[in-house]
N, C-alpha and C positions, 0 to 999 in steps of 0.2 A: 447424611453419612453415618454408617454403622460404626460405633465405638464399643469396644470390649473392654470392661474393666477386669484386670488380672492382679492377683495378689501372689507375691513370692516370699515364702518364708525360708530362711536359711539358718540352720541350727549349727553353729560353729562350736569350736572348743572353748571360746572365750566370750562369745557374744551371740545373741539371737536377734535376727533382724527381720523386720517385715517391711516389704516394699509394695506400694500400690501403684499400678500403671494403667494408663489408658492406651489402648492399641487400636489403630485403625490403618487401612490400607493407604489412606491419603496423608496422614501426618505421622505415621510410624509409631514408635514407642515413646511415650512421655511419662516420666515419673511424677506422681502427684503427691505422694506422701512417703515418709519413711520414719519407722519407729524401731529403736533398738534397746536391748537390755543387756548389761553385762552380767553374765552367769558363767563361772569358770568350770564348765563340766570337764574340761580336759585336766584340770587339777586332780579330780578324782580318778579319771581313767589312767592317767600317766604315772600316778603315784600308787594307786590301789587296785588298778585293772577293772574296777566296777564303779557305777555311779551310785552314790548313797541314796537312801530313801528320802532324805532331807532335800537333797539336790533334785530328785525327780519331782517332788512335791512343788518346789519352786519353779521348775520348768513347766509343769502343768498349769500353774497359775498365770505365768506369762502367756503361754499359748492360749489360754482361755480368754485372756484379754485380747489377744490378737484376733481370734475368732469373732469377738464382739465388734471390733473395729471393722473387720471385713464385712459384716452384715450392714454396718452403717454406710459403707460405700457401695453396698449392693454389688458385690463382687460376683462375676459370672463364672469365673474359673480360678483355681489357685493350684499351687504346688508347693508342698512342704518337704524340705529335704535335710537330712542330717549328715554330718561328715565324720571325720575320724574319732571325735571324742566318744560318740555313741557307737560307731562302727567297730572300734576296738574294744569296747567294754564287753566283759564276759556276760553281763546281764542285759545285753542291748534288746533282746526279744521282750524281756519283761518291761523294760522302759518303753518301748513303742507301744505295747499293749496297754499299759497304764495311761499313756498319753491319749490313746484312741477312746478308752472308756471314760476318761475325765473330761475331754474336750471335743471329742467327735472328730478330730483331725487325723487324716491318714498321713503318716510320716514315711517318706521314702528313704531308705538307707543307701546312699550313693556309694559306689566303689570309687576309689581314688581316681581311676582313669575316667570315669563318668563325671566327677566333680570338676576335674580340670579342664575336661573338654567343654563343658558347659560354660565355665569361666571364659575359656578361649573364644567361645562364641561371641560373648560380650565384647571382648577385646577386639575382634575382627570388625566390629561396628566403628572403631575408631579409624576412620578413613585416612586422616593425616598421618597418624603414626604408621599405619600399614604401608602407605606410599613411601614414606621417608626412611623408616627404619628397617621394615621387614624384607625390603628388596636388597638389603645388604647382609652381612653376616651378623645375626642378632641372637642374643640370649633372652628368652622369656623366662623370667623367674617369678613364678605364681607362688608367693610366700603365705602359707597358711599358719594357724596355730600349732598344728600337729606335725606338718611336714612341708617341704618345699618341693615343687615341681620345676625342674629346669629343662627347658626345650630349646633346642638349636635350630635355627632357621638359617638357610643360606641362599641368597638370590630368589627369595620367596618360596623355597622348597624346605619342608619340614625333614630335618635330618635325623634327629633322635630326641627322645624325652625320657627323663629319668626322675623317679621320686626319691628324695633324700629326706630322712628324719632330722630336718633342721627347722621345724616349725617353731615360731618365736615363743610360744607358750611351752612347748616341750623342752626347748633349749633352757629357758628361764628356770623351769621346775628342776631339770637335771643338775644345773650348775649353781643355783642359789645356794645350795647346801655346802658347796665346796669352797666358796670364797667369802671371806670375812670382811674384805675391804674392796673399794672400787678398782683400785689398780690391779689387784690380784684377780679380780672377777674379769677385767678386760683380757688379761693374759690367758687365762683359762678358756675363756669364750672363743678368743682367736684360735688357740690350739685346738679346741674341740671342732670348730667349724672347718678349719684347714684340713683336717684328717679326711673328710669326706670330698671336699672340693678338689684336694690334689688328686685323688683317685678318679674323679669325674673328668678332670682336665686330661690326665694321661690317657685314659681309654677312649673318651668321646670327643675331645676338642683337637686332638692331633691333626695338623693339616688345615685347620680352619683359624682364620684371624678374625676374632670377634670385634666389631666396631661399635655395637650398641647393646645396652642392657635395658630391658623393658620390665618394670616391676608392677606386679598386680598382687591382689590378695585381700583377705577379710580384714587384716589389721593394719593396712598401710595408709588409709585415708587420713589419718591424724598425723602422719609425717609430711609436713609441707615443705617440699624441696624447691619448688618453682612458683613464680608468680603466676597470676591469672593470664597474663599475656605471653607466657613462656611455657612450652610444652615439655621441655627437658632441661637438665643441668649438665654441664660439663664435668669431666673428672675432676678438674681443679676446683670448680665451684662446690662439688659434692664434698671434697676434702676439707674445704672451709667449713662447711655446714657440720660435717662429722667432728671436727676438732672442737667446735663450739658446744657440742652436745654430749659427746662420749665422755665418761668419767663423772658426769653430773649426777646428783642425787635425783630420786624420783620426783621430789617436790620441785627442785630446780628445773627439771625437764617439763613438768606440767606447766610451771610458770612461763618458762621461755617459749613453748610451743602453743600455750593457751589451750591446753586439753585437760580433760578430767584426770585426776592423779591415778585412777584405776587403770588408765591406759598407759601411764608413763613407764611402767616397768617392762613393757614390751618394746619400747623404742629402741634401746641399746642393742638387743639381739637383732632386730630388723636392720638397723643402720649397719651393724657389724657384718651381716650377711652380704650386703651390697659393697661394702668396703673390701671384702675378701674376693668377691667377684671381679671387682676392678683389679685387684692385685694379681689374680691369676689369669687375667686376659688382657688384651690390648685395647679393650673398650674405651671409647673417647667420650661417651655421654650416656646419661641415665634417663629414661622416659619413665613416667609414673602416672598413667591415666587412672582416674577414679573408678575402677571396674571392680565389681563385687559379683559373688555368686548368684545373688538375687537378680542382678541385671541379666546374667546369662540365662536364668530361668525364663525371664520374660522374652528373651530373644528366641530361646528354644520353643517356647509355646507359640509364639508369633509365627515362627517359620513352619512348625508342623501343622498349625491351624490355617496356614496359607493367608495369613493376614499381612505378612510382609515377604518380600523376596530378597534373599541375601545374594550379594555378588560372589561371595567366596564358595568354593566347593569343598565342603569339609571332608568328603570321602577321599578327595585327593590327599588330604594330610594323613588320614588313617592309612591309605595305601603306600604313601611315601614312607611313613615310619616303619611300616611292615617290611617293605623292601630293604630297608637299611638294616633291619634285624636279620633278615635272610642273608644279606651280604656278610654280616658279621660271622654267621655260622657257615660261610662259604658254600652256599647253595648253588647248584649248576644253573646260572641265569638263563641260558638258552632253553634248557629243559623246562624249568619252571614257568617261563613265559609261554612255552607251547602248551603246557598242561593247564595253565590259567586260561589261555584263549580257548582250548578245547572244552573245559569244564563249563565256561560261561556260554559257549555255543550249545552244549547239551542243555543247560539250564533253560536258556531261551526257547529252544526247540520244543521242550517239555512243558512249557508254561501252562498249557491248558490242563495238564494232568497233575502237576505237583502242587498247585494251590499255594505256592510260596511267593513272597513279595521281594521288593528291592533290598530290604535289609538282609534276607537270607542269601540273596545273590552276592552281596558284599562279603558275608561270612564265608561262602564258598570260594570266593576269590582270595581271601586272606589265607584260607587252608591250602589252596593251590600254591600260593608264593612260598609258604612255609613248609610244605609236606616233605621236603628232602632235608630239613635242618638237622634231624636226629642223626644222620650219618656222620656228622661233625664229631659226635660224641662216641657212637658206637655203630660199627657196621653189622654187628651181630644182632643188636636190638634197637634198630633205628626208630621204630614206632613207639617204643616206650620212652626212648630219649627224646624224641620229637614232642611227645605229650609233656614231658617234664620242662623242656624248653619253653613252650608256649605258656604253660602255667606259671613259670617263673619270670616271664617277660611282660612288662606292661605295655599294651597297645592302647594309646590314648584314643578315646572316642568309642570304645566298646566296653560293655559291662563285663563283670566277672562271669556271668552265665554265658555271655556270648564268647568269651575267651575260652570257657571250658568246652563250648560246642566246637570251636576251631581245633582244640587240643584233641578232642575225641575223634573227630573226622580224620585227623592226621594219624592218630593211633590205630584206628580200624581200616586205615587205607590199605595196609599190607597184612596185618595179622588176621587171625581167624575172627569172623564177626560174631558179636555177642549182642543179641536183641535185648537182653535183660539190662545191659548197661547203656542203651541208647534210647532216646525218645524218638518220635516219629520224624520230626524235622531232622535230627542228627542222622537218622538211618537214611533219609532221602538224599541228603547232601553228600553222605559217604559213598553211596552208590554212584553218584555222578563223578566224584573224584577218582573212584577206583576205574571207572570206564575211561576217563580222560588220560589218566596215568598209564593205562595199558597201551594206549596209542602211541606212545613214545619210550617203550620199554628199552630200546637200544640207546636212548638219549642222543639220538643223531637227528631228530626232527625230520624224519624221511617224508612225513605227510603234512607239509606246511600250507596246503591248499584245501583243507577239510571244508566239505559242505555237509551240514547236518540238517535233517528235517524228519518230522514225524509223519509217517504214512500208514494210516490204519493202526494195527497193533505192531508195527515195526519202527524202530528208530534208525534211519539210514544215515550211515556215516561214510561219506564217498570221498575218495581222493584219486588224483590222476598222476600220482607219482610214478617215476620209472625205477625207484629204488627197490630193493628185495625186502618186502616187509614179512617175510615168513615168521620172524620172531614175534612181530606185532600181532600177526593173525593167530599164532598159537596161544599167546597170553590173553588176547582179546576174548577168546572163547571161555577161558577160566574166569574172567572178571565180569562176565555178563550174568552170572547166576543171581547175584544179589539184586541187580538192577531189574531183572524180570520178576523176582519175587515181590519187589516193592511196588513196581509200576504196572505189572502185567503187559509189559512191552518188550519185545525182543530186539536188542541191538544187532544191527547187520552191518559189517564192514565190507565196502565195495571199492575195488580198484578199477577205475574207469578205463584205464589203458594197461595193456600187457607190458611187463618188464622187458627190457632189452636182452 
């Protein structure tokens, strides 16, 4: 049986962790070792906007030791990722370069949406929680050091996901200077958290009755809420635990929870976040699986290497979240559904010529879903507004670069095309969306039975509609120019039956 040894390094705002896994198609993913070091990179970033020379030197020393351990395990593959502390530092490029020179390790800087999606992949392996909690109305609160990602699921469907700057280390650093005693700190902390949660509740939770909260994150493993034989705690049980811990000193918390004192300062912000989530929702229980970014990196590697097959279709989550954003901006659903189907039909018919893969197909699909969003802001400049909406919206599961590609495709769907602003992939996808959009210029879906095929140097788009498609014919000819320039193929629109 072939077994792959994989290493996952996660560089957080408060802690760096190395996890070693054995992965095989037969036994799945098995953790065989874990090493972690506390290093408060976030303290530098959140207070000074950059990471000091001394802190980088310490970081390199830890990572050098990690690389030595990896050699001892004869690791076949690894992935090392950094999150908000390095991502938000103004000297992030210098930090990553020094790590590469000193340790030989390539560190990948994850966008927030990538980081949360990878963690979500690890969570999806928790079959019992998925079955019992996620098929109801559930909030997944991924609490990091720098921020919290709150995702709403309803009946197994991803409704929305929002990033809020309520990470436990960031909150601690912001508020520690304001409160001189425990009671005052607790009141200020509650007020600070409530400001964001109240807004989130009003905008995104209206009409939903949350019954479960699931807590994951880099800093939650030391908060022991449930026994080994219990997967969750009820709201009442949590309140009892909360009352026993909140207001205690760091020394008392460390002793009561049997954790290092260095971790104790993060317990109060973490518990308060869940207490306020209970206060703002009708949730009855809190689940807290021991899931971290490193686990997600292992799942992601195993999936992409085809060492395991996951039951869950993550593209469905990405599409579901995007459709919810489109609904928020009142996109014309029948029209966008038509354009989405037509764009994917064009993509599939042109497969031999465009050289793009499934990931690019998904990006095109997202652009089709959101292409009309800019009209919510401006009918005069919808393409520019659409670009801004996409760049300001977090779509979980796609990187910042992919989100920018979606935004550019939408921007140049209607405005004059500029090759200097677009790479080749963006140009190819934009040409497809333009063509698909032209087929429903009236927004009446006259051609619901499209048959699309590549025949020589022509892309035949055939319909048997009885509707008057004079408008679509006229605009179609205008929109084929870019497509012909890029692919060397002439789109041809054919109506198989005469109109009545």
